[in-house]
C-alpha positions, 0 to 999 in steps of 0.5 A, a space after each residue: 796740170 798744178 790746176 787739175 791736180 789741186 781739183 781733184 784733191 778736193 774730192 778725197 773728203 770721204 764725207 762728200 757724196 758718192 759719184 756715178 757717171 753715165 757717159 754715152 757712146 753718141 749723142 740721144 743714145 739714152 744718157 738723160 733718160 738713164 740718168 733719169 731713171 737712176 735719180 728715181 730708183 735711188 730717191 725711191 729707196 731713201 737716197 737723197 740723190 741729185 742729178 749733175 751735168 757739168 756742161 749742157 748744150 741746149 736751147 731748151 732750159 728752165 727756170 728754177 724757183 729762184 728765177 734762174 736758167 738751167 738745163 730742162 734735162 736736169 729739171 726733169 731729173 731733179 723732179 725725178 729725184 724728188 728735190 727742187 732743181 738747182 743751177 748747181 745741177 747744170 752750172 754751164 749751159 750753152 745755148 746756140 744762136 747761131 751756126 757759130 755762136 753760143 750764149 753761155 749761161 753760168 749758174 743761171 745767169 748770162 755770162 757772155 757769147 763765145 764762139 767755139 775754139 775759145 782759148 784753154 783759159 776759158 774752158 779751164 775757168 768754166 771747168 773750175 766754176 763746174 767742179 765748185 758746183 759739183 762740191 757744193 752738191 756733195 756737200 748737200 746729198 748722198 749720191 750724185 748721178 753725173 751725166 756726160 754729153 754726146 759721144 765720150 769718144 770725140 778725140 778731137 774734142 777731148 782736149 776741151 771736153 770737161 763734160 765726160 771723163 774729166 768731171 768723172 775723173 774729178 769726182 772719181 766716179 765709175 762710169 756706165 757707158 750707154 749704147 743704143 741697139 736701135 740705131 744699129 752697130 751697138 758692138 762697133 759702138 761699144 768697142 769703137 769707144 773703148 778704142 778711142 779712149 785712154 787706158 786710164 779712162 777705159 779703166 774707169 768704165 764699170 760697165 754697159 747699158 744696152 738702151 733701146 732693144 726691139 724684140 726677144 731679148 733672149 736672142 740678144 744673149 749671145 751679143 751680151 756674152 761677145 760684149 762681156 769677153 771682149 771688153 772684160 766688163 760687165 753688161 748691167 742690163 738690156 733696156 727694151 724699147 718702151 713707148 708707154 712711158 711719157 718722159 720729156 726728152 732733152 733733144 728735139 728728136 721729135 722736131 727733128 724727126 717728125 711724124 708724116 702728115 696725113 691730116 685727111 686720114 686721121 680722125 683727130 683734130 690737128 695743131 701746127 707748130 711752125 719748126 723755126 730754124 732756132 726753136 727753142 723750148 719745144 718742151 712746151 708742146 709736150 703736153 699737146 703731144 700726149 693727147 690721144 685726141 689731138 695730133 701735132 705736127 712740126 711743119 718746116 716745109 711750106 704747105 697750106 695751113 687751112 686744115 689745122 685748128 690752131 697754128 703756133 709759132 714757138 720760141 726762138 734763139 734768134 728771133 730776128 732770123 727766124 722771122 727773116 725766114 718766115 718772110 723769105 720762105 712763104 710762111 708769111 703769106 701762108 699764115 696770113 691766108 690762114 689768118 684770113 680764113 679764121 684760124 687761130 694763131 698762138 706766138 710764145 716768147 720769140 714767136 710772140 714778138 714775131 706776131 708784132 710790128 717790129 723787132 729791134 736789136 740795137 746792141 746785136 744781141 743775136 747777130 748784127 745790129 738792126 730792125 726787122 719788119 714783123 708779121 703784123 699780127 699784133 700791135 707791139 714792138 719789141 727791143 732786144 736788150 740786156 738784162 735777160 728775163 728769167 722768172 718762175 711766173 704765176 699768172 690767170 686766164 679769164 679766172 684760170 690760175 696757172 704757172 709757167 716761166 719767162 726766159 727772153 732778152 726782149 722787152 715788148 711794148 703793146 701799143 693797142 689791144 689787151 693784155 692776154 694774161 694777168 700776172 699775179 707773182 713772179 719768183 714767188 713775189 706778189 705783183 699786179 703785171 700784165 703779160 702778152 697781147 690779144 686781138 680784138 677777135 681773140 684769134 691772135 694771141 702771144 705771151 712771154 710765158 713758157 709751160 703754159 700747157 702744163 696746167 691742164 686748166 689752162 690747157 683746157 681753156 685754150 683748146 675750148 678757145 679754138 673749138 676743141 671743147 671735147 678733148 680730156 686733159 684730165 691725165 695731163 700736165 702737173 708734178 702729180 702726172 709727171 711723178 707716176 711717169 718717173 715711177 713707171 720708168 724706175 720700174 722699167 729700169 728695175 725690171 732689166 737692169 742690175 740695179 743691186 750691181 749699180 748700187 754696189 758701183 755707186 757704194 751709196 751705203 758706205 758714203 751714208 754711214 
């Protein structure tokens, strides 16, 4: 208890930035998108704002300009805030490697592998590291938007949960509670959440945001009135459903609920992504998903691949497990048949490792030590070993420049064929390295570089390579395109949310005086 009080007392310095917390009634209710919108809204008003998530659990990560790893959602939010991402914005990142284990990334670097249910000392240590990061951010900015995780009312997890109310209490931050009306039961979401909280936690909630409303908002006026009367707290606004704004999602909803496969009736060519059990960095495919002239399908259930222009093996957080799944589920044979028919295959990171001859994990970094026979599509061999590679990478492909990032434990040796890319810079330091491998017929390709398709020129070259030279990519990729989407999101938010009320809640003007 003395530890907690000592930390809380640090936040009483009035010279430090104010904080506003965004918590949710559940997972995927829209906390990340609300945080992103607030970052852009305040940034557009001249406020030096930064995002913060004390602990994130996701295999969707990215690399900062310094070459350190953090949650992809906080990188997106930093872009919305018009600032460079920094690991202090996501000091603790948990990357699940199996059903009962996670890799801990602390301030951008791998700390250790832990199992759920760790002792209290471990959680207190991580909490202190997160608090230290928040203190540093508060010295640099006017306002910090704190994002919670999952439901803020998971009573069984509260003793170890420092992402939600404990962080909000440390920062003395008022809380906006986000609820999702589209999934149904929004009244129960809100009232049930409040009932599960302690009195001091309920008191910290300043009001509510209702997300993903479909239909005529006027019809929900009585609902708003009921919530306000029942709780004694305001509804700051009701956000209508939208599909015209493309913001990178935090969670893998698009791959957990993929669109129905209907290639025969589609006018567009199609690309398949094998939905691995431990798929990671699915954001690699967001630029493909944004193309109106291309259909992208995430495939888990075995099927013939001949109708697809290309098949992609994505990144994996447990390469050998997922490789075994490909062998035992029948996908290996399906890939072999596809390749015999002249199909194109691209492997990214873990998918690249799988395309080789062997994947060796002598230290048991991803499970039991051992060596696995890979798919034999490329002349490469991989050994999983520390330290973890995390770099911001600049490269070229057939004269076309591109940028991306690398996040992997493996060291891959090419025993034949040619490299795919020429590396020109790593973490802004010039170099003359090689990456990946390409088969003699150029139909088998593999690389460690994530974010390939964020480069319009690279995306266009790859589409041309697989025979899709008629697809327009001019509006895809790059910070300029994403920046327009952040402004559209802020405009949408401002139309339907009491922004002035939230500004008063954040007390930004007071903090900046």
